[in-house]
C-alpha positions as CSV (number, residue, x, y, z in Angstrom):
1,X,8.0,-26.1,1.4
2,X,10.1,-23.4,2.0
3,X,10.4,-19.7,3.3
4,X,11.6,-16.5,2.6
5,X,14.3,-15.3,4.0
6,X,16.6,-12.1,3.2
7,X,19.8,-11.2,3.4
8,X,19.2,-7.6,3.7
9,X,15.9,-5.8,5.4
10,X,14.1,-4.2,2.7
11,X,14.3,0.0,2.3
12,X,11.7,1.1,0.3
13,X,13.1,5.1,-0.6
14,X,10.8,6.0,-2.8
15,X,7.1,5.5,-4.8
16,X,5.4,6.5,-7.0
17,X,1.1,5.3,-7.4
18,X,-0.2,5.6,-10.8
19,X,-4.4,4.6,-11.5
20,X,-2.4,0.9,-12.2
21,X,0.1,0.2,-10.1
22,X,2.4,0.4,-6.7
23,X,5.2,1.6,-7.7
24,X,7.9,0.8,-4.5
25,X,11.7,2.0,-5.3
26,X,14.4,0.0,-2.7
27,X,17.4,0.9,-1.2
28,X,19.3,-1.6,-3.2
29,X,18.2,-0.3,-6.1
30,X,15.1,-2.5,-7.3
31,X,12.0,-1.6,-7.9
32,X,8.6,-3.6,-7.4
33,X,5.9,-3.1,-9.2
34,X,2.5,-4.3,-7.8
35,X,-1.4,-4.5,-9.5
36,X,-2.8,-1.2,-7.7
37,X,-5.9,-3.9,-7.7
38,X,-4.7,-6.0,-5.0
39,X,-5.1,-3.0,-2.7
40,X,-8.4,-2.0,-3.0
41,X,-7.9,0.8,-0.8
42,X,-5.4,2.4,-2.8
43,X,-7.7,1.7,-5.4
44,X,-10.7,3.4,-4.1
45,X,-8.6,6.5,-3.3
46,X,-8.3,9.6,-4.9
47,X,-5.0,10.6,-7.0
48,X,-4.5,12.4,-4.1
49,X,-4.6,10.2,-1.6
50,X,-2.8,7.9,-3.2
51,X,0.1,10.8,-3.3
52,X,0.3,11.5,0.1
53,X,2.5,8.6,1.9
54,X,4.8,8.4,4.0
55,X,7.8,5.8,4.6
56,X,7.9,4.6,7.9
57,X,10.5,3.5,10.5
58,X,13.8,3.7,8.1
59,X,11.4,2.4,4.7
60,X,10.2,-1.0,6.8
61,X,6.8,0.2,5.8
62,X,4.2,2.4,3.8
63,X,1.6,4.9,5.2
64,X,-1.3,6.2,3.7
65,X,-3.2,7.9,6.6
66,X,-6.1,9.0,5.1
67,X,-6.6,5.5,3.7
68,X,-5.5,3.7,6.4
69,X,-3.4,1.7,4.5
70,X,-0.7,0.0,5.8
71,X,2.1,-1.9,3.2
72,X,5.3,-3.5,4.2
73,X,8.1,-3.7,2.4
74,X,8.9,-7.1,3.5
75,X,5.0,-8.7,2.3
76,X,5.1,-6.3,-1.1
77,X,8.5,-8.8,-1.9
78,X,6.7,-11.5,-1.1
79,X,4.7,-11.0,-3.2
80,X,1.5,-10.9,-0.1
81,X,-1.8,-9.1,-1.5
82,X,-4.2,-6.9,0.9
83,X,-6.1,-9.6,3.4
84,X,-8.7,-7.4,3.9
85,X,-12.8,-8.7,3.9
86,X,-15.4,-8.4,2.3
87,X,-16.8,-6.9,5.1
88,X,-14.2,-4.9,6.0
89,X,-13.5,-2.9,2.5
90,X,-17.4,-2.5,3.0
91,X,-17.4,-1.1,6.3
92,X,-15.2,1.8,5.4
93,X,-16.1,2.7,1.8
94,X,-19.5,3.0,3.6
95,X,-17.7,5.5,5.7
96,X,-16.3,7.0,3.1
97,X,-19.6,7.8,1.6
98,X,-21.3,9.2,4.8
99,X,-18.0,11.8,4.7
100,X,-18.6,13.0,1.5
101,X,-22.4,13.5,2.2
102,X,-21.5,15.5,5.2
103,X,-19.5,18.0,3.4
């Protein structure tokens, strides 16, 4: 079994989210494109929620506060999908539905 060893810490400098993809530009000039379906909260988010992100620390992770989603850049490079359980996602979706009813 091999282990991913990074020579430098990957640092995000810009993020673009489309209807289908999450695109992260790194400080070293690389861009990573990930299917949005890998992150179900992002998939269910509105365009405005998807665009409302902030880089954490020096860009080691990305946070979407409106979606309660945090994605580490190293995990993106390693190809890690969201590990959220179906039960957790269902609870989150129910909360979103309830918020819409309260508005």
